[in-house]
C-alpha positions in Angstrom: 31.9 25.0 -71.9 28.7 23.6 -70.4 29.4 20.2 -71.7 29.6 18.8 -67.9 26.4 20.6 -67.1 24.5 20.0 -70.2 25.3 16.0 -69.7 24.2 16.3 -66.0 20.9 18.1 -66.7 20.0 16.0 -69.7 20.4 13.0 -67.1 18.0 14.6 -64.8 15.4 15.3 -67.6 15.8 11.7 -69.2 14.7 10.6 -65.5 11.5 12.9 -65.6 10.4 11.5 -68.8 10.9 8.1 -67.8 8.3 8.5 -64.8 5.4 9.5 -66.7 3.0 11.3 -64.2 4.9 13.0 -61.8 4.3 13.8 -58.2 6.0 16.6 -55.9 8.4 14.1 -54.5 9.5 13.2 -58.2 10.1 17.0 -58.7 11.8 17.4 -55.5 14.3 14.8 -56.2 14.8 16.2 -59.9 15.4 19.8 -58.4 18.0 18.5 -56.0 19.8 16.9 -58.8 19.6 20.2 -60.8 20.9 22.2 -57.6 23.9 19.8 -57.4 24.5 20.2 -61.3 24.6 24.0 -61.1 26.6 24.2 -57.9 29.3 21.7 -59.6 29.1 24.1 -62.7 30.4 26.9 -60.3 27.2 28.8 -60.4 27.0 31.0 -57.5 25.3 29.5 -54.7 22.7 32.1 -53.9 22.1 32.3 -57.6 21.3 28.6 -57.5 19.0 28.7 -54.3 16.8 31.4 -55.7 16.6 29.8 -59.2 15.8 26.4 -57.8 13.0 28.0 -55.4 11.5 29.6 -58.3 11.4 26.3 -60.6 9.9 24.6 -57.7 7.2 27.2 -57.0 6.1 26.6 -60.6 6.8 23.0 -61.5 4.6 21.8 -58.3 1.4 23.6 -59.7 -1.6 21.7 -60.3 -1.5 22.5 -64.0 1.9 20.8 -64.3 1.6 17.9 -62.3 -2.1 17.2 -63.7 -0.7 17.5 -67.3 -0.6 14.7 -69.7 3.4 15.4 -70.3 4.3 17.1 -66.9 8.1 16.3 -67.7 8.1 18.5 -70.6 6.6 20.9 -68.5 9.1 21.2 -65.8 11.7 21.3 -68.7 10.3 24.5 -70.1 9.9 26.1 -66.8 13.8 25.2 -66.4 14.6 26.7 -69.6 12.4 29.9 -69.0 13.4 30.6 -65.6 17.5 30.1 -66.7 16.8 32.3 -69.6 15.5 35.1 -67.2 18.4 34.4 -64.8 20.8 35.2 -67.5 19.0 38.6 -68.6 16.1 37.0 -71.0 16.9 37.5 -74.7 19.8 39.6 -76.1 20.9 42.8 -75.0 21.7 45.1 -77.7 24.5 47.7 -77.6 23.5 51.3 -77.6 24.4 53.9 -80.1 24.8 57.7 -79.6 21.9 59.7 -81.5 24.8 61.9 -82.4 27.8 60.2 -83.9 30.4 59.1 -82.7 29.2 56.4 -80.3 32.1 55.8 -77.8 32.7 52.6 -75.7 35.0 52.1 -73.0 36.4 48.7 -72.3 38.1 48.0 -69.0 39.0 45.0 -67.2 41.9 43.2 -65.6 44.9 42.0 -67.2 44.7 38.6 -68.9 40.9 38.9 -69.5 41.5 39.2 -73.2 40.6 43.0 -73.4 42.9 44.1 -76.3 41.9 41.4 -78.7 37.8 41.9 -77.6 38.5 45.5 -78.7 39.7 44.5 -82.0 36.5 42.0 -82.3 34.0 44.4 -81.3 35.3 46.7 -83.8 35.2 44.1 -86.7 31.8 43.1 -85.4 30.6 46.8 -85.7 32.4 47.5 -89.0 29.5 46.2 -90.9 27.6 49.3 -91.1 29.9 51.6 -89.3 33.3 53.0 -89.4 35.1 52.0 -86.0 38.4 53.1 -84.3 40.3 51.4 -81.8 42.1 53.6 -79.5 45.2 52.5 -77.2 44.8 54.1 -73.8 47.0 51.7 -72.2 50.6 53.0 -71.6 51.4 50.6 -68.8 51.6 47.1 -70.3 54.6 46.8 -72.6 53.8 46.7 -76.1 50.0 46.9 -75.6 49.5 49.9 -78.2 51.6 47.9 -80.8 49.7 44.6 -79.9 46.5 46.7 -80.6 47.9 48.3 -83.6 49.0 45.0 -85.0 45.5 43.3 -84.4 43.5 46.3 -85.8 45.6 46.0 -89.3 44.8 42.4 -89.3 41.2 43.1 -89.0 41.1 45.8 -91.3 40.0 48.4 -88.7 41.2 52.2 -87.7 43.8 52.4 -85.1 45.0 55.4 -82.9 48.0 55.0 -80.4 50.0 57.6 -78.1 53.1 59.2 -79.2 56.0 57.6 -77.5 56.3 58.1 -74.0 52.9 59.8 -73.5 51.2 58.9 -70.6 48.3 61.2 -70.2 45.3 59.2 -70.8 42.8 62.0 -71.1 45.0 63.7 -73.6 45.3 60.8 -75.6 41.5 60.2 -75.7 40.8 64.0 -76.8 43.7 63.4 -79.8 41.7 60.5 -80.9 38.4 62.2 -80.7 39.8 64.7 -82.8 41.6 62.4 -85.1 38.1 60.4 -85.5 36.4 63.8 -86.3 38.7 64.5 -89.1 38.5 61.2 -90.6 34.8 60.4 -90.0 34.9 57.4 -87.7 31.5 57.0 -86.4 32.5 54.2 -83.8 35.2 54.9 -80.9 36.5 51.7 -78.8 38.9 52.8 -76.1 41.0 50.1 -74.8 42.0 50.9 -71.1 44.8 49.8 -68.9 44.3 46.5 -66.7 45.8 45.6 -63.5 46.2 42.0 -62.0 44.0 43.4 -59.2 41.7 46.3 -58.8 43.4 49.1 -56.8 42.3 52.6 -56.5 45.0 54.3 -59.0 43.2 52.2 -61.5 39.7 53.1 -60.9 40.5 56.8 -60.6 42.3 56.7 -64.1 39.0 55.1 -65.7 36.8 57.5 -64.1 38.6 60.4 -65.2 38.6 58.8 -68.9 35.0 58.4 -68.4 34.6 62.1 -67.5 36.8 63.1 -70.8 35.2 60.6 -73.1 31.5 60.4 -71.9 30.9 57.1 -73.4 27.8 55.7 -74.4 28.6 52.2 -72.6 31.3 51.2 -70.3 31.7 47.5 -70.9 33.6 45.2 -68.9 35.7 42.2 -70.2 36.0 39.1 -68.0 37.5 35.8 -68.5 34.8 33.2 -68.2 37.0 30.6 -67.4 37.7 32.0 -64.1 34.3 31.2 -62.9 33.1 32.7 -59.6 36.1 35.1 -59.7 34.8 36.9 -62.9 31.7 37.4 -61.0 33.8 39.2 -57.9 35.7 41.1 -60.5 32.3 42.4 -62.2 30.8 43.4 -58.9 33.9 45.2 -57.7 34.1 47.1 -60.8 30.3 48.0 -60.8 30.6 49.4 -57.3 33.2 52.0 -58.6 32.4 52.6 -62.1 28.8 52.7 -63.7 29.1 49.5 -66.0 26.3 49.0 -68.8 27.4 45.6 -70.1 29.7 42.8 -69.7 31.6 40.8 -72.2 32.6 37.0 -71.5 35.7 36.1 -73.1 37.0 32.3 -73.7 33.4 31.0 -73.3 34.6 28.2 -75.8 37.1 27.1 -73.3 36.8 24.0 -70.6 35.4 26.4 -67.8 32.2 24.8 -66.2 30.0 27.9 -67.2 29.2 29.3 -63.8 30.2 33.1 -64.8 27.6 32.9 -67.8 24.6 32.0 -65.7 25.6 34.0 -62.3 26.9 37.4 -63.6 23.7 39.1 -64.6 21.8 37.7 -61.4 24.9 38.7 -59.0 25.6 42.3 -60.4 22.5 43.2 -62.4 24.9 44.3 -65.4 23.8 42.1 -68.5 25.9 40.4 -70.5 26.3 41.4 -73.9 28.8 39.6 -76.1 30.7 36.5 -76.0 33.8 35.6 -77.2 33.6 32.3 -78.6 37.1 31.5 -80.2 40.4 33.1 -81.0 39.5 34.1 -84.6 38.8 38.0 -85.0 35.1 37.1 -85.9 34.8 35.1 -82.8 32.3 37.4 -81.1 28.8 36.6 -80.6 25.8 38.9 -79.4 24.9 37.3 -75.9 21.4 35.5 -76.3 20.2 34.3 -73.1 17.4 32.2 -74.7 19.7 30.7 -77.0 22.3 30.1 -74.4 19.8 28.2 -72.4 18.8 26.1 -75.2 22.2 25.0 -75.6 22.8 24.2 -71.8 19.5 22.2 -71.9 20.5 20.3 -74.9 18.0 21.7 -77.1 20.8 23.0 -79.5 20.6 26.4 -81.2 19.2 26.2 -84.6 19.2 30.0 -85.3 22.8 30.1 -84.6 23.5 27.3 -86.8 21.9 29.1 -89.5 23.8 32.1 -88.8 27.0 30.2 -89.1 25.8 28.4 -92.4 24.9 32.0 -93.7 28.5 33.6 -92.8 30.2 30.5 -94.4 28.2 30.4 -97.7 29.9 31.7 -100.7 27.3 32.3 -103.5 29.9 31.9 -106.1 31.1 28.5 -104.6 27.2 27.3 -104.6 26.8 28.1 -107.9 30.0 26.4 -108.9 28.3 23.3 -106.9 24.8 23.9 -108.6 26.2 23.8 -112.1 27.7 20.4 -111.3 24.5 19.1 -109.7 22.5 20.0 -112.7 25.0 17.5 -114.7 24.3 14.9 -112.4 28.2 14.7 -111.7 30.2 16.2 -108.9 34.1 16.5 -109.2 36.7 16.7 -106.3 36.7 20.4 -106.6 33.2 20.3 -105.4 34.2 18.2 -102.6 37.0 20.6 -101.8 34.6 23.9 -101.9 32.1 22.1 -99.2 35.4 21.3 -97.1 36.3 25.0 -97.0 32.7 25.9 -96.0 32.4 23.4 -93.2 35.9 24.8 -91.8 34.6 28.3 -92.1 31.6 27.3 -89.7 34.4 26.7 -86.8 35.2 23.6 -84.6 32.7 20.9 -85.5 32.0 19.8 -82.0 30.7 23.4 -81.3 28.4 23.2 -84.8 27.1 19.8 -83.3 26.2 21.2 -80.2 23.9 23.8 -82.2 21.9 20.6 -83.9 18.8 19.7 -81.5 19.4 16.2 -80.1 22.5 15.5 -82.1 24.4 14.2 -78.9 22.0 11.8 -78.3 22.0 10.1 -81.7 23.8 6.8 -81.7 27.4 6.8 -82.7 27.7 10.7 -82.6 28.2 10.9 -79.0 31.7 9.5 -79.3 32.3 10.9 -82.8 35.9 12.5 -83.5 35.5 16.2 -84.0 39.1 16.5 -85.3 39.6 19.4 -87.2 42.8 17.9 -88.5 40.4 15.5 -90.2 39.2 17.8 -92.7 42.4 19.5 -93.2 43.9 16.2 -94.3 40.9 15.7 -96.8 41.6 18.9 -98.3 45.6 18.3 -98.6 44.6 15.0 -100.4 42.4 16.8 -103.0 45.1 19.6 -103.5 47.6 17.0 -103.9 45.7 15.8 -107.1 46.2 17.2 -110.7 43.4 19.1 -112.4 42.6 15.9 -114.5 42.5 13.6 -111.4 40.1 15.9 -109.7 37.8 16.3 -112.7 38.0 12.3 -113.2 38.7 10.4 -109.9 38.3 7.2 -111.6 41.8 7.1 -113.1 43.4 7.5 -109.7 45.0 4.0 -109.4 47.6 2.3 -107.2 50.7 4.6 -108.6 48.5 7.8 -108.5 47.2 7.0 -105.2 50.9 6.5 -103.5 51.9 9.8 -105.1 48.8 11.8 -103.7 49.4 10.3 -100.4 53.1 11.5 -100.3 52.2 14.6 -101.5 49.5 15.4 -98.9 51.9 14.0 -96.2 49.0 11.5 -95.5 48.7 7.7 -96.3 47.3 5.7 -99.0 44.5 4.6 -96.6 43.5 8.1 -96.2 43.3 8.6 -99.8 41.3 5.5 -100.4 39.0 6.8 -97.6 38.7 10.3 -99.7 37.9 8.6 -102.8 35.2 6.4 -101.0 33.4 9.8 -99.5 33.8 11.1 -102.8 31.8 8.1 -104.5 29.2 8.3 -101.4 28.6 12.0 -102.4 27.9 11.2 -106.0 25.6 8.4 -104.9 23.7 10.8 -102.8 23.6 13.5 -105.7 22.1 11.0 -108.2 19.6 9.7 -105.5 18.4 13.3 -104.9 18.8 14.6 -108.5 16.5 17.0 -109.7 13.3 15.7 -111.5 13.1 12.8 -109.1 9.5 12.6 -107.9 9.4 13.8 -104.6 13.1 14.8 -104.3 14.4 18.3 -103.8 17.7 19.5 -103.3 18.6 21.9 -100.4 20.7 25.2 -101.1 24.2 24.3 -101.3 23.7 20.4 -101.8 25.6 18.2 -100.9 26.7 18.3 -97.2 30.4 17.2 -96.6 30.2 13.7 -95.2 31.6 13.5 -91.8 
């Protein structure tokens, strides 16, 4: 998401930087291009109009036009206004002062509500004991889907008895179940519809009276664009929403929902689904999202991904090899697995400030299968070969290629990468003046 919008905005800002001193005409021309980029990004036209006007008022001020670096100040204004548009910073989830904290998730069919229930429970399981509750008796196998997903995620599950269709009764039984087993977070997965209807709204309203949730969260598919804004507005008119969860934000949509929904409805976005894994749910941070849209990267998000992927035991093994000034194929395998834990490589690249502008990287192949092939090659080696790759000659290379389902050329490339890693390690070896190894060194060559 946002790739097209980011490229368009980066082009606008590049033009501003090339002009040096700016005039009101320069800014007007740039804002016209910004408006066009946002509209093509499926941002609500009223939201675009208000945003561009706010930027214009600030950007044509005397302090900006007389500045030594007016282009940078204009970019900073766009960043600040875009962050404010999406809510400014991050909106945290509220918890009840007296457990359990209860959350009702609502939304249309196909929005990813059931999967999001489990993702939210998994995210809150660090410090809480969550229970997901199946209140959707209308969709076939909805309760079974939730049960399977919760089992895979390692979180508690409560479902209705066969044939039970009283949602309020299910909720009361679930709350009794939770009290007996000390669950302190209850997440209710409710029924959806293909479209909004009064029957659905009445059912949700009655469930809200029974449960008295601390938050009612709307799950919307960000790939539906402006329709997501319409759905949020319709729900909010009938049920008091406290937050929105955008799903499939890692997809191919243009990003209009993420930019428009807070301004159009007044309801803050609290979480964003960024992948299919159960751990792929992020707290929505307007400032960090703005940075990524404007090509500024997301250093904080990158650090968090690295911390999540890092395994202290693996790092200790690599550190021991570094002390000996000799890496093995086993160390390379550990590095690959840490990189893969961080998620899709192109998404990681977006978090690095300016990475897309580095020559050669903008067209780099971010195919995750590449790392899988490298891993397969290493796993096809014997223990002796991983410890001493220099013994891998012609016949061994053919055997490894056959065992890994790759080619001899691929085996040669992996061995060459290994040699490069060892060269880097020796160059930055401890004890060399001015050289210091970062934690978890060496990085996996791309």
